[in-house]
N, C-alpha and C positions, 0 to 999 in steps of 0.2 A: 496441524501443520499450517503455516502461513501460505497464502497464495502468491504466485509470482506477479500477478497483476496488481496494479495500484487500486487502492480504495481511497476515495476522497469524501470526507464529511464536510459539506459546505453549509454556510449560513448558521443561524441559531445563536445561542449564547454559550460561551465557554466558561466553565468553572474548573480551573485546571488542577486543583488539588494542592497548589503551592501555598495557599493562603492569600493570594492576590484577589482583588475584587473580580466579580464576574465581568466579562467583556464580550463584545461582539465577535463572533467567530467568522473568519473569512473562509479558510480552507485548511483542513487537517489532512495531510497526505500520508498514507500508510503504504509501505512497501514491505512485503513479507510479514515478519512478526513485529516490525518496529515502525514507529512514527518517523517518517523521513523529514518532514518539515511542516511548519505551521505558518500560514500566511494571513495577514490581516485583511486581505482583499482577495476574494476568489478569482477576480479578473486577472490577477497576476500569475495565475497558474495556467500553463499551456496544456490543453487537453491532449491525452494520448489515446490511441486505439485500445480498447479493452478496459478503460477506466470504469470502475464500479463507483457510481456516485450516490451517496446517501444525502438527501436534502433534509437538513435539520432546521429548516425555517420555522420559527415559532417554538422551537424545542431547546432543550438544555443539555449540553454535552459535558460529561465529567468522567473521572476515572472510575473503573469498576470498584465496588466496595470490597473491603477486606474485613472479615470477621475473625478476630483473634482467639475465639473460644467457642469452638463447635465440636461437639461429640458426635461422631458418626457411628462407630460400632458399639458404643457403650450400652445402649438400651434398644432392644427390639420388643415391641409390644406383642402380646399374645394375639395370634391371628387364627381365625377358624380354618381348620383343615391342616394346620401346621403343627405337628406333634412336638418338635423340639426347635424353639426359636433361639436358644442360647448356645449355638454351635458355631464353629468356624465357618462352616459352609453357609448356613443361613445368614450369619452376620455379614458375610462377604456380599451376598446377594442384596441384602437390605442396604448395605453401605453404598453399593454401586448405584442403586436407585436413588438414594438420598443425595449423593453428590451431584447427580444430574439435575435434581430439583433446585439445589442451592445455586448452581451456575445460572440456571434460567431465571432466577430472581434478581440478577444483577450483581451477585457476589462472585468475583473472579478469583478470589484467594481466601483460603481458610487455614487457620492454625488449629490443630487437633490435639489437645492436651490430655491424651490418655484414652485407651479403649481396650477391647478384648483381644486376646491372643496377639497376633501381628496383623490383624485385618486392615487397619488404617494404612500401614506401610505398604501392604499388597495393593490396596486400592490406589494409593498414591502412584505406585509403580505402573499400574494399569492405565491410569490417566496420562502419565508421562509418555507411555508407549503408544498411546492412541487407541488402546483396546476399548476403553470406555470414555465417556465425556464427563468432565467435571471441572471444578475450579482448580487452581494451583493448591496443592496440599503440602503442609509442613506439619509433621506429626511426631508424637511421642508413642511409646509402647504403653505397657501397663504402668500406672502410677506407683511410685515407691512410697509405701506407707508403713508406719509402725502399728503395734497393737494400740487400739484406741483412735487410730487415724480414720479419716472419712471413708476410705476404701477398705477398711479392715472387715472382711467378710468371713473370717475364720470363726469356727465354733469355739466354745470355751475350752474344749479339750484338744484343740488343734493348733499347730504352729504354722500351718500353711493355709492360704486362701484357696477357695475352689478354683479349678482350672479356668472357669469362664468369668472369674472376677476381673473387674477393671483395675483392681489394685493388686500389688504383690508385696507381701509382708517382708520387712527388713528389720532385723533385731539388733544391729550394730553398724558402726561405720563401715566395717568390713563387708557386711551384707550389701549396704548401699553401693559401695564401689564395685563389688562383684556383679551386681545386677546392672549397673550403669555400663560396665564393660560388655556384658552380654547383649544389651539392647543396642549399643553402638555397633557391635558386630553385625546385627541384623539390619542396620541401616536407618535407625531413627534419626530425625532431625533434632529432637528435643528429649531431655529427661525431665519428667514431671515428678516433683515431690508433693506429697499430700499430708498436711497436718490435720488437726481435729475438725470435726463436723461444723461446730458453731464458732470455734475460736476461743472458747472460754477455758480451754486447757491446752497447754503447749506440749505436744507429743513428739516433736522432732527437735533435736538439739542443734546448736550452731555448729558444733564439730561435725555432725553427720551431714548437714547441709554443705559445709565447706568441702568435705571429702568428695561429695558428688560433683560440686562445681569444679574442683581441681581436676578430677578425672575426665569429666565431660569436656571442659574447655581445652584440655590437652588434646582431645580428639576432635576439636572443632564442632562440638555439639553444644547447644544452648541448654540452660536449665531454667525452668519455671517452677513456681510453688503455689499450691492452694494454701493461703494463709489468711484466715479471718481474724486471728488473734493478734494483739499488739506485740507480744513477746516474740512470736515466730516471725512477724513482719520485720522487726528490728534485726533479729538474728539472720534472716535471709538477706537483708540489705548488707549487713556486715560481711556475710559470706560471699557476696558477689554474684548472686543469681542475676539472670538477665531480665526477668520481670516477675512481678508479684501479682497474683490474682486476689482480688477482693479487699483485704485490709480493713474490714468492717470496724474492728475495735481498736484500731491504732490510735494511740495517744499523741499529743503534741510532740513529746520526746521521741516516740517511735518514728513519726513522720520526719522529724529533723534528721534522724539517722538515715532514713531513706533518701532524703534530699541531699545529704552530704555524700552518700554513696553514688548518687546519680542513677538510681534504679527506677524504671517506670512502674506504674501501677495500672493494672487492667481490672477495674472493679467488677465488670460483668453484672451490672444491676438488673439486666433484663429478666433473667430467669426468676429472680426473687419477686420482681414486680408482677410477673405473670402469675406466679403461685399465689401471691396475695389477693389476686382477683378471682381465683378459681374456687371450686367447692369440692365436696366429698366425691362427686361423680368422677373427678379426675384423680382421685386417690390422695387428696390433701385434706387432712382433718382440720377442724377449726383451731385447735391449739397450735398446730404447726403453722397455719397461716398467720395467726396472731403473732407468734414468735418471729416469723419472717418479716412481717410488716414492721415490727418494732426495730429489728436489727437493720432493716433497709434504711430506716430513718437515720440510724447511727452511721451507716455506711455513707449516706449522702453527706452528712456533716464532716466525716473524716476526709472525703474526697474534695469537698469544698476547700478545706484547709490545705490539703495536698496541692491543689491547683494554685492556691495563693502562694505556696512555698516554691512554686516553679517546678514541681514534680511532673514529669510527662505522664499524661493520662492516655492510655491506649483503649481500644474498643474491642470488646468481645461480648457475647450474649449468653454463653452457656447453653446454646440451642442443642437439642437432641439428647439431653441426658435423662429424659423421661417421656412417657407417652404424651404428655400435655403439650409438648413443643413440636409443632409441625415444621418440617424443613421447608425453607424458602419463604417463610412468613414473617419471622421476627427479627431478621438480621439487621434491620435499620432502627429498631426500637431504641437501642442504646443511644443513638444520636439525639432522638427526641428527649430522652432523659437528661443527657448532658446539657442540652439547651435549657430545659425546664427547671432542673433541680440544681445543676452545678454552676450555671452562669456562662456557659459557652455561647458564642455567637454561632449561627448556622455554618458560617464559613469555617470557624474553628472546629466544629464537630465533624464537618466533611474532611478536613485535613487529618483529624485524628483517625478517621476510618479509611483513609487512603494513603497519603504519603508517609505519615507517621507510622501507620500500621504495616507498612511494607517490610519493616524489620522482623515482624513476627511470622512472616513467611520466607524469611531469608533472602529478601530481594530489595533491601534498602537501596534507593537510587536507581532501581531498574523498573519498578512499577509504582503506581500510586499517584502519578502526575501525568497530565497530558502535555508532554513536551517533546521536542525533537530528540531522537535517539533513544527514547524509552520504549519498552515493550508496549504494544498496543492493546491494553486491557481498558476498554472504554464502555460507558453506558450512555444512552440518550433517553431523556425523560420528556414527557409531554407537558410537565408543569415545573415551576421553579422551586427547587428545594431550599434556596436561600430565603425565599419569601415564606415558605412553610416547610420545615424540615420533615414533616410527616409525609410529604410526597414520596419519600424514598421507601415507605412501607406499603405503598399502593401499587399493586401489580398492574392495574389497569392504566397506570401512568408511565409504565416502563415501555419504551418504544423499541430500543435496540440494545442487545448485549454483544460485545465483541471481546474475544479473548485471543491473544497471540495474533492479532490482525485478522481474525476470521469471525464473521458474523455467525452467532449461534442460532440455530433453528429452534425457535421457542413454540412451534406449532404442535409438537408431539402431544398426542392425546392420551398417552398411556399412564399418566401420573394422576390417576384418580385418588382422592383422599382416602386414606385407610383409617377406619374406625378400629382402634386397637384398645385392648383392655389395659388399664393403668397398673399392670403388674410391676411391683417393686418401685413404683413411682417415688414413694417417700424415701426409699433408700438412696436413690440416685439424684435427688433433686438439688443437691448443693455442690456438685462437682465443679 
């Protein structure tokens, strides 16, 4: 809840998330949950009794980051003393701990494209109710996937996925619509469709995608899709999904279809980049790492082309889908990749992870910029991310996190790093 007192952030440099150049900050005045006004000179502000003043002299003020691809309940590593880690109860406890870590890293909003049971929806509701602390959460239920899809966890003699699977098997357009309706009833923000693991096989048809889109949009719910392959990417764009994950193998013709449809792409390079750097101790064999490295290069090339075509590039990391990805650590890695590999300027990368990404948490125009009237989700950094975008990955450079006009207490010592076993890491590494 926002405070009735004013909070004033004075001095420092403002990177407002709109794409404008950095500028000297006078005073940002926050009343309740929102930014009331921004002054170019702090001397123009008449002090009031009870003002809480944050002096940002020598620091850099910008919107909170938004990570558009974070799995919270999808994977719980094996922990000593815990018999069953893949249950609704344990997944809920794990997820509540995870979202608190994410918020304390400067990420004030996350989009969660699929998880176990309805844990992510419940955690979202708990955050919104003030029961637990975390970023703004916009989430899907279990991903809708066919036989051969990435989340197909059914045995060869089964037509159903296990109860704790991140995916739910759909065998026809009717199945896809039925499950979309069921998830909408439970209160999801998003329906996620999941095509094949690597993208070299198209397992979801345009008809099935369109059926989900029509049903979800009629209920004011968005649709995203895991699509590494070109055929699915083109079909998804034609069917009118709200954004596409990955698009590794998209051809020029596929990208032209995406551009024509005006559908954004969220490549989520980060998780593949991390896997390519790891070894067997984290559960990733050499052949898998080699395949991922090669496909990552293809993905870079496809997204360079997409960027030149004017396709909007959104920011997500695929954090949390395996034991290798520690919450609160990798959420800004994608910005570094966009600058290094795709040709974004640091300002462009920051815009992608703030104002552009506001749509993926359902708050376009409400968050993602430091402007009068906007919700006060703000971070303050000790170093300049425009000079070096890697600053946003450095926890020791994060000075202040504010969500909804309230400064987050980051001193909590309960978040010791958990050394978890890499159980099922390879299965969940491409979500």
